[in-house]
C-alpha positions in Angstrom: 165.5 76.3 80.0 167.8 79.4 80.1 167.6 81.5 83.2 165.3 84.5 83.1 166.7 88.0 83.7 165.6 89.5 87.0 163.6 92.7 86.8 162.5 94.8 89.7 158.7 94.7 90.1 156.4 97.2 91.9 156.7 95.4 95.2 160.4 96.5 95.3 159.5 100.2 95.2 159.6 100.6 99.0 162.5 98.3 99.6 166.1 99.5 100.2 168.6 98.3 97.7 171.7 96.4 98.9 174.0 99.0 97.5 172.3 101.7 99.6 173.0 100.3 103.0 176.1 98.1 102.5 179.6 99.5 102.9 180.8 100.3 99.4 184.4 100.1 100.6 184.0 96.4 101.7 186.4 94.2 99.6 183.7 91.8 98.6 181.5 94.7 97.4 184.3 96.0 95.3 185.3 92.6 94.0 181.6 92.0 92.9 181.9 95.1 90.7 185.3 94.1 89.4 184.5 90.6 88.0 183.2 90.5 84.4 180.1 88.3 85.1 178.9 88.6 81.5 181.6 86.2 80.5 179.8 83.3 82.2 176.5 84.1 80.5 178.2 83.8 77.1 180.2 80.7 78.0 177.5 78.7 79.7 174.4 80.0 78.0 174.7 77.4 75.3 174.4 74.6 77.9 170.7 75.5 78.6 167.8 74.6 76.3 165.9 77.6 74.9 162.3 78.0 76.0 161.8 74.4 77.1 161.1 73.4 80.7 161.5 75.3 83.9 163.7 78.4 83.9 167.2 77.7 85.2 168.8 79.4 88.1 170.9 82.6 87.3 174.3 81.6 86.1 176.0 84.4 88.2 174.4 82.9 91.3 175.8 79.5 90.6 179.3 80.8 89.8 179.4 83.2 92.8 178.3 80.5 95.2 181.1 78.2 94.1 183.6 81.1 94.5 182.3 81.7 98.0 182.3 78.0 98.9 185.9 77.5 98.2 187.1 80.9 99.2 185.7 80.5 102.7 186.0 76.6 103.0 182.3 75.7 103.5 180.1 72.9 102.1 177.3 73.1 99.6 174.7 73.2 102.5 176.7 75.8 104.5 177.2 78.2 101.6 173.5 78.3 100.9 172.6 78.7 104.6 175.1 81.6 105.1 173.8 83.2 101.9 170.6 84.1 103.8 172.6 85.8 106.7 175.1 87.8 104.7 174.1 90.8 102.6 177.6 91.1 101.0 177.3 87.5 99.8 173.9 88.3 98.3 175.3 91.3 96.5 178.3 89.3 95.3 175.7 86.8 93.8 174.0 89.5 91.9 170.9 90.3 94.0 169.7 93.9 94.3 167.5 93.4 97.4 168.0 91.5 100.6 166.8 87.9 100.2 164.9 86.2 103.1 164.5 82.8 101.5 166.9 80.2 100.2 167.6 80.8 96.5 168.1 77.1 95.7 168.6 73.7 97.0 172.2 72.6 97.7 171.7 69.7 95.2 171.4 72.3 92.4 175.1 73.0 92.9 175.9 69.3 92.3 173.9 69.2 89.1 175.4 72.4 87.8 178.9 71.2 88.4 178.1 68.0 86.4 176.6 70.2 83.6 179.6 72.4 83.0 182.3 69.8 83.8 186.0 70.4 84.5 186.5 72.4 81.2 183.8 74.9 82.4 185.5 75.2 85.8 188.7 76.3 84.1 186.8 79.3 82.8 186.0 80.2 86.5 189.7 80.0 87.2 190.5 82.1 84.1 188.0 84.7 85.3 189.9 85.2 88.6 193.1 85.6 86.7 191.5 88.1 84.2 190.2 90.1 87.2 193.7 90.3 88.7 195.1 91.3 85.3 192.5 94.1 85.0 193.6 95.4 88.4 197.3 95.1 87.5 197.8 92.6 90.2 199.0 90.1 87.6 201.1 91.3 84.7 203.3 89.6 82.0 206.2 90.1 84.3 204.7 87.7 86.8 204.6 84.9 84.2 208.3 85.4 83.5 209.0 83.0 86.4 206.7 80.3 87.8 207.0 77.5 90.3 205.6 74.1 89.5 205.0 71.2 91.9 202.7 68.2 92.5 200.7 67.1 95.5 198.1 64.6 96.4 194.4 65.4 96.7 193.0 62.7 99.0 189.5 61.3 98.5 187.0 61.2 101.3 187.3 57.5 102.0 188.2 55.4 105.1 191.7 54.1 105.2 191.5 51.0 103.0 192.8 48.0 105.1 192.1 44.6 103.8 189.7 43.7 106.6 187.7 46.9 106.2 187.4 46.4 102.4 186.1 42.8 102.9 183.6 44.0 105.5 182.4 47.0 103.4 182.1 44.9 100.2 180.0 42.3 102.0 177.7 44.9 103.6 177.1 46.6 100.2 176.3 43.3 98.5 173.9 42.2 101.3 172.1 45.5 101.1 171.7 45.3 97.3 170.6 41.7 97.5 167.8 42.6 99.9 166.8 45.5 97.6 166.6 43.1 94.7 164.6 40.5 96.6 167.3 37.9 96.8 166.9 35.6 99.8 170.5 35.0 101.0 171.4 31.9 102.9 173.2 34.0 105.5 174.1 37.7 105.6 176.9 37.5 108.3 176.0 40.9 109.7 176.5 40.0 113.3 179.5 37.7 112.7 181.2 40.1 110.2 180.9 43.1 112.6 182.4 41.1 115.5 185.3 39.8 113.3 186.1 43.4 112.2 186.1 44.6 115.8 188.4 41.8 116.9 190.7 42.2 114.0 191.2 45.9 115.0 191.8 45.0 118.6 194.3 42.3 117.8 196.2 44.6 115.4 196.4 47.3 118.0 197.7 44.7 120.5 200.4 43.6 118.0 198.9 40.1 118.0 199.5 39.5 114.3 198.4 35.8 114.0 195.1 36.4 115.7 194.5 39.5 113.5 195.2 37.5 110.3 192.8 34.9 111.5 190.0 37.4 111.8 190.9 39.0 108.5 190.8 35.6 106.8 187.3 35.1 108.4 186.1 38.4 106.9 187.3 37.3 103.5 185.6 34.0 103.9 182.3 35.7 104.6 182.6 37.9 101.5 183.3 35.0 99.3 180.2 33.1 100.6 178.0 36.1 99.9 179.3 36.6 96.4 178.8 33.0 95.5 175.3 32.9 97.1 174.2 35.9 95.0 175.6 34.4 91.8 173.7 31.2 92.4 170.3 32.8 93.2 170.4 35.7 90.7 171.1 34.9 87.1 170.4 38.4 85.7 171.4 41.0 88.3 170.7 44.7 87.7 173.5 47.1 86.5 174.3 48.4 90.0 174.5 44.9 91.5 176.6 43.7 88.6 179.0 46.5 89.1 179.3 46.0 92.8 179.8 42.2 92.3 182.7 42.9 89.9 184.3 45.2 92.4 183.8 42.8 95.3 185.5 40.0 93.3 188.4 42.3 92.6 188.8 43.0 96.4 188.4 39.2 97.1 191.1 38.1 94.7 193.6 41.0 94.9 196.9 40.3 96.6 199.4 42.5 98.5 201.8 43.1 95.6 199.2 43.4 92.8 199.0 46.5 90.7 195.9 48.6 90.0 194.3 47.5 93.2 190.8 48.6 94.3 190.8 50.7 97.4 187.1 51.7 97.7 183.8 50.2 96.6 182.2 53.6 95.9 185.3 55.3 94.5 187.2 52.9 92.1 189.3 55.8 90.8 191.2 56.1 94.0 195.0 55.5 93.7 197.6 54.7 96.3 200.4 57.3 96.1 203.6 57.2 98.2 205.1 60.7 98.6 207.8 59.7 101.1 206.3 61.6 104.0 207.3 60.4 107.5 203.9 61.2 109.1 201.8 59.8 106.2 203.5 57.0 104.2 200.6 56.5 101.8 197.9 58.8 100.5 194.8 57.7 98.7 193.4 59.9 96.0 194.9 61.4 92.9 197.9 63.6 91.9 197.4 67.3 91.4 199.8 69.6 89.4 200.0 73.2 90.6 201.6 76.2 88.9 202.1 79.5 90.8 203.9 82.8 90.0 207.2 83.3 91.7 206.2 86.9 92.2 203.2 87.5 94.5 202.2 83.7 94.4 199.1 83.6 92.2 197.8 80.2 91.1 197.8 80.3 87.3 197.4 76.6 86.7 195.9 73.5 88.5 194.8 70.1 87.2 194.0 66.7 88.7 195.8 63.8 87.1 194.9 60.1 87.3 197.1 57.1 86.8 199.8 58.4 89.2 202.0 59.8 86.4 205.7 60.7 86.8 206.0 64.4 87.8 208.1 65.2 84.8 205.5 64.0 82.4 202.9 66.4 83.8 205.0 69.5 83.2 204.2 70.1 79.6 200.4 70.0 80.1 200.8 72.2 83.2 202.6 74.9 81.2 200.2 74.6 78.3 197.2 75.1 80.7 199.0 78.2 82.2 199.4 79.7 78.8 195.7 79.1 77.9 194.5 80.7 81.2 196.8 83.7 81.2 197.5 84.3 77.6 201.3 84.4 78.3 203.9 81.6 78.1 206.0 81.2 81.2 209.6 82.1 80.6 211.2 80.1 83.4 209.8 77.2 85.4 211.4 76.3 88.7 210.8 72.6 89.8 212.1 70.1 92.2 214.2 67.0 91.4 211.1 65.0 90.6 210.9 66.8 87.2 214.3 65.5 86.1 214.6 64.8 82.3 212.1 67.3 81.1 214.5 70.3 80.5 215.5 68.8 77.1 212.0 68.1 76.0 210.4 71.6 76.6 212.0 74.2 74.4 209.8 77.3 74.9 210.3 77.5 78.7 213.6 77.3 80.6 213.4 74.5 83.2 215.3 75.0 86.4 215.7 72.0 88.7 216.5 72.2 92.4 219.8 70.4 92.1 222.1 73.3 91.7 224.3 74.9 94.4 224.5 78.5 95.4 228.1 78.8 94.4 227.2 78.1 90.7 224.8 81.1 90.4 224.8 84.8 90.6 223.1 86.4 93.7 220.1 87.6 91.7 219.6 84.2 90.1 219.9 82.5 93.4 217.2 84.8 94.9 214.7 83.6 92.3 215.9 80.0 92.5 215.2 79.7 96.2 211.7 81.1 95.6 210.7 77.7 94.3 209.8 76.5 97.8 207.2 79.3 98.0 204.8 76.9 96.3 204.8 74.6 99.3 202.7 77.0 101.6 200.4 77.6 98.6 199.7 73.9 98.5 199.2 73.9 102.3 196.7 76.8 102.1 194.8 75.2 99.2 194.4 72.1 101.3 193.6 73.6 104.7 191.6 76.7 103.6 190.1 75.8 100.2 188.9 72.2 100.4 191.7 70.4 98.5 192.7 68.3 101.6 189.7 65.9 101.3 187.6 65.7 98.1 184.0 64.8 98.5 183.0 65.1 94.8 182.2 61.9 92.9 184.4 60.3 90.3 187.4 61.4 88.2 185.4 64.4 87.1 184.8 65.4 90.7 188.6 65.2 91.4 189.3 67.6 88.5 186.5 70.0 89.5 187.5 70.2 93.1 191.2 70.9 92.3 190.3 73.7 90.0 187.8 75.3 92.4 190.5 75.2 95.1 192.6 77.3 92.9 189.7 79.7 92.3 189.1 80.0 96.1 192.8 80.8 96.6 192.8 83.5 94.0 189.5 85.0 95.3 191.0 85.4 98.8 194.2 87.0 97.3 192.0 89.5 95.4 190.1 90.4 98.6 193.4 90.9 100.4 194.8 93.0 97.6 191.7 95.2 97.5 191.8 95.6 101.3 195.5 96.6 101.1 194.7 99.2 98.4 191.9 100.6 100.6 194.3 101.0 103.6 196.9 102.7 101.3 194.2 105.0 100.0 193.0 105.9 103.5 196.5 106.6 104.6 197.2 108.8 101.6 194.0 110.8 102.3 195.0 111.2 105.9 198.5 112.4 105.0 197.2 114.9 102.5 194.5 116.1 104.9 191.5 115.1 102.9 189.7 113.4 105.8 189.9 113.9 109.5 191.5 111.2 111.8 188.2 110.5 113.5 186.7 109.0 110.4 189.3 106.2 110.2 
């Protein structure tokens, strides 16, 4: 059922409104009044059934909590808990009076994300860009030059060694077999745990032959459990069937195989080698990012599965940027990984990082070397806005988390821009003599 509109009842007559005791000059207070929240009512209202079932939670509350979650790098549980303690967060979420109870359960955020999907999350990113455009922080001049790059969004899984995968797959099958009433000949819980511990110790001590012996033992235990379940259960349930298929893939896959399985719970995880000295392989999915060369606003972000070649992602990245901003980028600055796409894309001039300073004019070189400005943006998106380790489920969760990280980055930039404007306004008033120094 669609959310009901909040109306102040008689009990609120003697309560103070939030806008009466909060600082109206606070950046979050001003940002709450700058975002056009009615857009989300129009966009997401059709996803709710009319006059059937329990009334849904306010759409602005759900959108604002996701903004706050990724802007301040907190979990679903933490953003709901801090909501009770922070009046500015409550005002940002659309409440008129201070709330003393939790507005929702954290699982409601999960269900709402699944309802609107990654296409709906793009509208959240577009709203941050539209707010920046309304404040003149982003203009068409910013889209004249953009930086494009890719990174890896890692999944929240343990490092997938063969021994750990064998052990994990066997434990999951044993647990599901007990749940389905299958009496296994042997579960290998004690022996499997000991073999995994010894395999890790031997590997750490550089005793390769002994480590391989324990790994082979773990694989043997997994194969015995798989065959035992297949003999004793002719019609397993859908969950057990799925896990059996994944366990067989882990049991049969070899070192040089393609499309390997790296997690029982997250089969979409891919192994991506980025050539980093400190981290040779990363397990997750590739993410394409587009930022403005001027002022570094994120104007496009999307998660990509299948580990595509960087150059093949450029066309979709520029198209998404045009859809979100309404302007086509004039120049795109990329690294050498995008080689070969300059001849394919005609509307945007593609500049690769393979030219020398001598071949360019000074002004052109100034913009050209700004390409590397996207690297700290990626670092902040990972360390400050939850892109470093994705906890959301499935391929849809990868796409949603990447877009929300871009939303959180832009929200923080909006807050800093508003704060800078407030400082300039106070300084101007001080110089012109409008306010005394003691009020600063």
